[in-house]
N, C-alpha and C positions, 0 to 999 in steps of 0.2 A: 732547651725546649722543659726546662725548669718555671721559664715564664707561663706556659700554655699549661694550665691548671682547672681549665673548666671548660674544654672545647665545644663547639653547638652547633660549627655550620664547617660546611668542606667543599674545595671546589678545587678540580685537576687540571691543569694550565694545559692550553694548545699549543701558546704564543711562546712560554717557557716551559719546552719539554723536560720532563724529569722534576717538575716544579708542584707541589699540593701547597694553597691557599687554607688554610683555617682561621678562626680568630674566637675568644673567650667569651663565655656567655653573661650576664650581667655581672656589674661590680667589679669592670676591668674598667681603665680609659679608652678604649676602643682600638686595641692594639689589632693588627691584623698580620698574622704570620705565616712567614713563606717557608717550605723545610723541604728537601728531596726527600725522595722513596726510603729513604732509610732511616727518615725520621729526624733526619740531622739538620738545623737551624741555620738558615742563611740568611733570613733579612726580616726586619721589623719595621712595618709602615704602619705611620702614626694619620687617624683619619682627621683631626681635631674638631671634632663635633663629638657636643655630649648629646650621650645617648642614653637610653636606661634598662631595655633588655633585647642586647642582639642575639636573636637565635640561630639566621640561616644565612646563607649566602650562597651567589650562583655568578655564574661566568657565561659573558655573550655577547652580544653587538650591542652596538649604543649610537649615539649622533653620527660620528667618526667613520667612514667607510675605512677597511683597513686597521683597525683598531680594537682588542675586545675590553671589554668594561668587566669589573668587581660589580655588584650590587649584594649590598650587606642589606638585610633585614632586620630592623628595631619594630620587631614584632610583636613580643614576649608581654606578659599582664603585669609582669613581677614589680611590685612598688605599688599598683595600683589598685584602686576599692574593687575587691573580686576578684581581683586580677583578670580584669575585665576593661578594652579597650575600645574607644569609638573611632579613632582616629592613630594612622601607626605611620613611620619614617622608613624610608626608603632611601639610602644613601648609594649614587651612582659615582665610580672613579676609573680611570685608564689604569689599564693593568699596568705595572711596571716591570722592567725589562729585570730579570733577576739572574746572578752568576750560581752555577754551580761549582764554581770555584771559590763561593765565600764559606765554604766548610767550618774555617780556621776563624774565620774574623765577619761574624755575621753584620751587614749593612743595615743600618736607620733611615727611614726617609720618611718625608713626608707626603699624605694623597692629595691631591685637590679635588676633594669629594664634591658634586652638588649633591642636595638633600630636597627629598620631596616627601612631601606630608601627603598620607593616603587615608580618605577617610569609607568607615562600610556607610552602604547606605540603608543600612535595615538592624543596626542596633549595636551591642559592642561584645568584642569578642576578646577570646588568648589565641594566638598564635603561635608555632615554631617552625612552620615551613616556607619558605620563600622556593619559587623557579623562576624560570625565565623562559620562554615559549622562542625558540631562535626561528620559526617561522613567520609568525605574527610582529615578535616583538615584546609582547604581555608580559609585565609583570604580574606573576599569580599568589596570592595566599592563602593557604590551607589552614583554616580555622579548627581549633578541636576541642571549643569548649561551649558552651550556650547554645544548645539547638543542632548538636551533633556536626560533623564535618563538611564545612561548605569553604565551595572555591570561589572566589574572586577574582577579579583583573581589572590592571590599569594601564594603559598605556603612554610609557615617559615620553614617545618620539615626539618634538616640538616642545616640550614643556620645559619651562624656563628654571632655572634653578632656584629654590626656596619657595616654587608653586604649590598650591592646592589643589586634587585630584580626590573625586568623587571614583571610588569604584563600583564595579558592574557586575552583578552576583553573575555566577557561571554556571554553576550546579551543585548538586549534593554528593558526596565522594562517598562510593561502596567501600569506605576504608577507617577506622575510629581511630582519633586521636593519633595522628601524624606530627610525627618528632622530625622530620625531615623529607625533603624528596626532592628531586633532579627528572631535569628533561634532556636525552638525548643531544648532542650535536646537530645531527641530522632531525631532529624534534621526530623519529618514529618512535622511542619507547618513553614511559614514563614511569617512574618508579616511586614509590612513597616505603618509607619506614617507619615504626616505633622499636621500642627497646628489643622484643623478641621475634620480630616478625618483618616480613617486607614482600611486596608483592609490584609486578612492572606490566603495565599495560601495553599495547602494539597500536600504535598510530597510523592508520592507513595514508596513503597519499590523500588528500583533498578532507581529508576528516578534521574536524574540530576538536579540540579538546575534551569538549562535552561528549563527542561521539566518540572517542576512544575512551572513556571513563564507562561508557556503555557495554563493551561488551566485556566477555570474562576477561581476569587479570592469572598470569604466572605467577604462581610462590616461588619468591627466590631468598637465599640461604644470609642469615645475618649472625653471627657470633654468640650476642645475645649475653645476659647477666648467665654469672658471674663475672666470664672474664670480660666481658664488653660491659661493664654499669652502666646505665644512663644513657647506653648509646643514641644519638640521636641525627645522627649527621648520614646521606647518602650522598655519592655523586658518582656517575658516569664517566669513564674513561675518554678522551677525546673521542678516538677512533670506537668507541661502542662496544669493546670487545671485551667488558669487564666492567666494575664499580668497584670504589674502595667506601668503606665507614671509618668512621671513629667514634669513639667513648667519651662521653662527659665527662668520667673523671673526675668529679667534683673534690673538692678538698676531704679526707676523713677518710678516704681510700687507701688502702694500702701500695698503691699501683704509682710507681716516681714520675709518670708520664701517659700521658691518654695512649692506647693500642691503636694502630690503624690496622685494618684488614684490606685487602685484597682479593676479589672474587674473580674469574673469568666468569662471563655468564653466555649461560647455554648455547649453543648456535641453534638456531632457530630453523627449521627448512623453509627457505622460499614458497610460497605457494605459488603452483604454476599450474595451468591448464596445457596436458598432454595429448585430446584429441577436446576439438571443437565439437559443438553443433552442428549437424548438418542442413544446409537446406531441404525444403522439400516444396515437390509439387503435385496437387493430388487432386481429388473428383471431391465435387461437396457431399459431404455426410462419411468421408473415412476419417480414420484414427490415426493419429500423427504422435510420433515418439521423437521428443529432442533428450540426446543422451550429452552428458560432459565428462570426460574423465580428469582429476586434477591430481597433483600430489602435494604433500605437505601434513601438517598436523594440525586436528581439532579444526577439520573444515568444516565448513555449512555452506549451504547455497539458497540463493533467490533470484526466481528465473524473473524475469522483464520482458512485459510486452509492450514495441513504441517507447523504451525507456522507462516506463512503470510497473512496477513492484507487483506481482501476480501474486494474491493474496493464498496462503497455502504451500505455493511451490516452493518447497525448500528442500528438494531432496537432489540427489544426481541426476535422476531423469523427469521429464515433463511428461507427461502423455494427456493429450487431446480427443476430444472424443468428438464424433458429429462434426466437425469441421463444417463450418459455412464462410459464406464469403467476409462476414463481420471479424472472422477469427484470422484473414488474410493479415501479413505485416513481418515486422522484426519481431525477433524473440532472440536476448541473451542472457547469459545468465553473469551473476556474480558467486565469486568461489571465494571465501574469506576463510584465516586458518591463523596460528601464532604467527605463520612471516606472511600476516600481512592481505590482502582481497588485490585481484583480478576481475578483470572481465574478460568473458570470453568475445569471441569475434560474431557479429550476428549472423543469424540464422534465417533465412529468408523461408517464410511461410506463402503457397502459391496456391491458391485456389482458382481452379479451371472457370472460367465463368462462361457456360453455354446460353445462348440470347433462346426465351421461349419458344415453345412449340404447344400450339393447341392440340390435345388428345381427344378431347368431348365437346362439340361446340355446343351451345347454347339452343336449347330446343322450343319451336313454337308450338305453342301453347292457345289451348280453348278453356277459358276457364270460367265458372260461374262468378257472377253478380255475388262480393258480398265474401269471395273466399280468400286464402292467401294463395301467391304463387310463388313459386321458387326457380328462377334462372341461374343454372349456372356453370361454368366453364373449369374445363380440367386443361394440365399445362406439365407441360415436363420442361427441362433447365435449369439453370443456377437460380437460387432462391438466394436473394427476399426478391420479391414479385409484387409488381406497382400495378392496380387493376383501376380501370376508368370506365365505370357503364354509362351508354348514354343512350335515350328514347327519340328515334324521330333526330339523332344526331346531336340533341342538345342535352350536357351533359346532367350526370343525377351522383346524389349525394352517398354513391355506395362504394366501397374500397376494398372488397372480399371477393374470393372465388365465387361464392355466389350472392346473387339480387334478389331480396325477400321482399314481395309488396301484398301487405295485407290489404283485405278489406276492399279488394279490388271495384273498381268501377267503371262504366263505359269510357273514363276519361285515361285510367290506365293504358287502355289499348295503342297498340302503335307496333314499331319495328325495334328490336332490342339489341343492342351487341356491346363487345366489350372490347377496351384496348389491354392488353396485358404486356409489361416492360419490366424490364429490370434493366444491369449496368451493362448488358452485353444487347442489345435490342429492344423489338417489338414485334407484337403480332395483333393482327384485327381480328376479331370472330367474325364468322358470318351473322347477317340478319338473324334474330329469332320475333317470329312476329306472334303477335299475344292480342288474341281474339276473347272480348269479354261477354257471353251472353248470360241471357235468362232463364234459368232453370225452368218447368213446367210448372204449373198450378192449374189444380181442376177449379175450372168458376162452373159447371154444371156438372151435379152428379147425376147418377143412376137412380130412377124409381124403382120402388118395387111393383110388381104385377101378378094380378092373378087371372087367370083364363082359362079356360075352358080347352078340354083336348080337340086337338084340330086346328083350333082358332093361328093366329099370328099376333107375332109379341114383337113390341120397338122398344129398346133401351137407345134412351140418350146419353153422353158424356160431353164435357167440351175442357178442351186445357188451353193455357194461356201459357205462350213463351219462345223466345227466340225459336224461330223454322231453321229446319224443318221439323216440324212435330210428327213422332208413332206412336200409333195408338196398337193397344193386344189387349182382347179382351179375356178374361179368364172366369174358367167354371168350377166354382169350389176351389178354386186356387191354381188349377191348372190351365193353358195355355189353350183357347181353340183354334183350329188351325183355320186361317182364311181371314178369322175376325180382327181386321185391323184399321176398321175404320173407326169418326167418332159415334155411329150408331150402332147398335148390332140388332139385326132382324131377325127374330127365330120364326118361320111359317110352320104349320101344321104342328102344333105342339101338342108332346107328350107327356105322360105322367114324371117318365122319366127323367124328362130336362126341367122339373123340376130340382130348385137350389139358389145357389148363389152367386151371383154375376158383378162382375167389379172388372175394371179396366186402367192399366195403365198408361199414360201420358210420356213419352221420352224424348229428349232430344240431346247434342253431345254435353252437356255439360249436368244432364239430373235427368228423375223419373218420379211422376208423381203417380201415387194409386188411389184413386178412387173411392169412397164410402162402398161398401158392399147392400147389392139391392138384391132384397129376394123373390125370387118366381114362384108362385103356384098354381101346378095343374093336377086340380082333385083326376 
């Protein structure tokens, strides 16, 4: 271990159980060390590639099925202007077979390393974190300077040795200045660390790396300074039950070798649904409640309708008020927690559909010319309804329960009806007859008269309008019994009959009142 004087990255082998890989930082000839879990050196591998600042490493799949590969990240900024680089190098080499029996005679071997140059698409950066996504096969690099923590990706599958690839920006990370990172072998957890802090993010099935970093992390322990000075690296155990860290242990410290620390990873309770929401069959206008019960930690909920998230529906209970046919369909809920996420089984909401039934028919109407007429229908059944009005069996551009006809004329007269329909059927109303009549208009007014007592007086008036016209004479504003003709004859008049006479003409759509005629009997 005396050769390991500035450890920077770490990886735990699944291919060689009990073997841990690490490497030195800048200034070395790029050796890779294999040692057992007690820190005893087993082997030293040589890459044969001149690099400048190797900061991290990862283990995972590569181009050949059945093999695991070591990925070495020459991604640091040491020796560069402002310690920033616009391109980095990543080495990929098949993992060698290591024997735990080599403790007394460490072996040396050469790696057949492939070299890839990865360019940043948008600037120059310093980085210390290299990870491998076991799901997509992407190489991931997390920067730590010049614009915060940014994550980039490149996929080496199919790339030729010595080729140059442009990386793609993935997301901005919610963790400042990471010095190391790791993704679990099943891809379900992502860890980042710096000297005195580390966090792990849960990645649910089907999620991208960016989506996983969008949820709150769990803080996990590291030893930190001064016991673990310049602690840079972190790696998951192959079975995901824990992780290891290692110190930089740069020259100048009092430690004889970099300490290695093992941590069990706290068991995270798997998110499980114990009671699924139940389907419902209701009448329109009912209130419906869907409920889910789940176990896990830090649970959150998102209800969905027809596989689309319902805004604001983020509790264990979904309440739907006054449901209509538009609410019918499939509902489920996604429950997320520290132990992943799970979807409930769908709950079907059925809203019973009743065909329309007319309760109130449109009524036949006599209307005055120029007036506004409204024909209405009242129905029961399952909304929404559609309405199709017609006159004399010709469709009208009216689509509501009430047909409004302003300023009606003779041309509007006819037989009206409406067809009401919904998804369950339709019904046709009875005909409503609209007749448009002219209201009375006085064309001859009664004239004032002066007569001697005992003489006869005749008052004449005439109205025009749609028949039949009815007349009613008034004396000082009060109806005269039997005075219902266009002319009023008063025989043998007496002074008591002096006063004001007028006449009202009426028909089915209106009333007209004449001017007042004064009769004087001295």
